[in-house]
N, C-alpha and C positions, 0 to 999 in steps of 0.2 A: 806520771801518765796523764793525770787530769789536766795539768798545765798544757801538755802537748795537745790534748784533745780540744781544749778551749782555743788554742792557737789555730788549729786546723779549721775549726768552725768559723773563727774570725776571718781567716784567709778566704774561705768559701763565700762568706757574706760579702766581703770586699769585692771579689771578682764578679759575683752575681749581678751587681748593679750595672755592669756594662751592657746588659741586655735591656735596660729600660732607662728612663730619665732619672738620674741620681738625685737624692735629697741632699740638703746642705750637710747633714751629719755624715752621710756616706762620702761626700767629696772631701770633707775634712779627714775622715778615717783613711781614705786613699792617699791624701797628701802626706799624712804622717807615715804611712807604710812606705811610700816612695822616698821619704826623707831618711828613714832608717836604712833603706837599701843603698841610697846614695852615700850616706855617711859611712856605712860599712865598707863600701867599695873604696872610698878615699882612705880609710884607715888601713886597709890591706895594702893599697898602693904606697902609702907612706911608711909601711913596714912597722906599724905600731901594734904592739901586742894588745889584743882586745878580746875579752870574754864577754859575749853578749849575755845580759841577764835573762833569766828564764822567762820573764813576762814580755820580752820583746816579741813583736810579730814576726812570723816567718818571712823569708824572702818572697816577694810577690810572685804569683803564678798566673798562667793564662794571659788574658788581655792586659792585665795590670803589669805583667812581666814585660810585655812589649813596650808599654809606656815607660817603664823603668829603664829599659835598654836604650830607648830613644833619648830620655832625659840625661842619662849618663853619657851618651854619645855627643849630645849637644854641649854638655858640660865639659867634656874633653876638649872640644873645639874652642869654647869660650876661655877655658883656663890656659889653653895653648897660646891664644892671642894675647892674654894679659896675665901671665903666670904670677907676677909679683902681687897682684891685687888679692888673689884668693889664697895666699899663704901668710902665715904669721898674722892672722887677723887680730888676735888679742894685742899683739905688740903695736900694730897699726892704730888700734883704737885706744891704746894705753889704758887697758883695764885689767883689774885683778880677776883671776878665774876662781877665786875662793868664795865668792859671793853669788848666790843664785840670783839675787835681785840685780846686781850689777850686770851679770851676763845677760839676763832677760831684757833689761832696759836697753842695753847696748845693741843687742840683736834686733829688737823691735824698732829702735831708732833708725838703724841702717835699712831695715825692710821698708819702713815708711818713706824714707828718702828715695830708695830705688824706684818706687812707684809714684813719685810726686807728679810726674808729667804724663801719667797714664799707664796702662797695662799692655804688655806684649809677652809673647812666649820667651823672648830673649831675656826679659827682666825676671820672669819666673825662674828660668834656669840659673840666672845670676843669684837669685835668692837662695836656691839650693846649694850653689857653690859656696856662698858665704857661710851657710849653716854647716856644711861639711868642713870647711876650713877652720871654723871656730871649734867644731867638735874635735878635730885632730889636735888643736892646741890644748884643749881640755884634757884629753887622754894623755898627751905627752907630759902635762904638768900634774899628773896623778889626780885628776878630777873627773874620772869617767862618769860619775853620776850626773854631771852637767850635760851629758849627751841627751838624757831624757828631758832636761829642761829646755834644750834647744829644739828638740822635736816637738815638744808641747807648745813652745812659743810659735814655731812655724805653723802648727795646726791652728792656733788661735788667730794668727795673722790671716791665714787663708779664710777662716770663718768670717772675719770682720771685713776683709778687703777684696778677696778674690772669688768668693763663692758665686756671686751674681754673674761675674764675667765668665767663669767656668761653665755655669749652667747655660748661658747663651750659646756656648760653643759645643754643648752636648757632653761636657765632662773632660776628663784628662786625656781621653783618646785623641782629642783634636791636635795634640802636640805632634802626633805622627805625621801630620801634613807638613811639618817643618822640614822633613827629610825627604826630598825628591831629587835624587842625584842628577836626573836628566834635565832638570829645569834650573838653569843658571840664575834666573830672576829670583827664585825662591831662596837660593843660597845667598844672594845679595841682600835679600830682605832679612835673613837671619843675621848676617854680619852687621847690618845697620842696627838691628835691635840689640846685638851684643855690645856694640860700641856705646850705644845709648845707656845700657845698663852700667857700663864701666864708668861713664861720666857721673851718673847719679850715685854710684857707690863711693866715688871719691868725695862727692859733695856730702854724703852721709858721714864719712869719716871726719870731715871738717866740722860738721855741726855737733857730732858727739864729743869731739875734743874741745870745742869752743867753750870757754869758761862762762859760767852764769854771770850776768851783769845786773 
């Protein structure tokens, strides 16, 4: 019961910050909560048996739930456009899933390359799609503990690379502006951003696999 109480308090604190300018720490906490929700959704879709550990945060609620819904919706679109990119991530990167260091380094290398030419919401969604694809691989290969490693890595990347950009936009809620069905120009903008993400992801795979010289 104490674990559940702490989880509920955490969820309330994460949602509360949408009513004011979020701090760096709050943006990272939200990023990780969104990542857990995204990964869980993809594990369910993949039909992978998954028992979330007790200390996992609950599914986002309130405004954060809306952000999570939008993130998953944009992820669906991105993964539909380039289905092979976000599946079998470990095989594409040619990495072992038995080493936390290997998984962390590979994910962070991909993340860095995705954002080499700047930050867009399309690239942020691409980052989450990569994290979820890699998490699915880990669970399928009997390495469920690596899911927490991936979530932590994403949070650390957000802290170092995306926090300033997020703060300029008022936080994660800004992603909701990406979905305006009545405005074709915004949809075009999203597709352009997604294609850009795809190009950088392929580049990331190349650099991760490139042997040291």
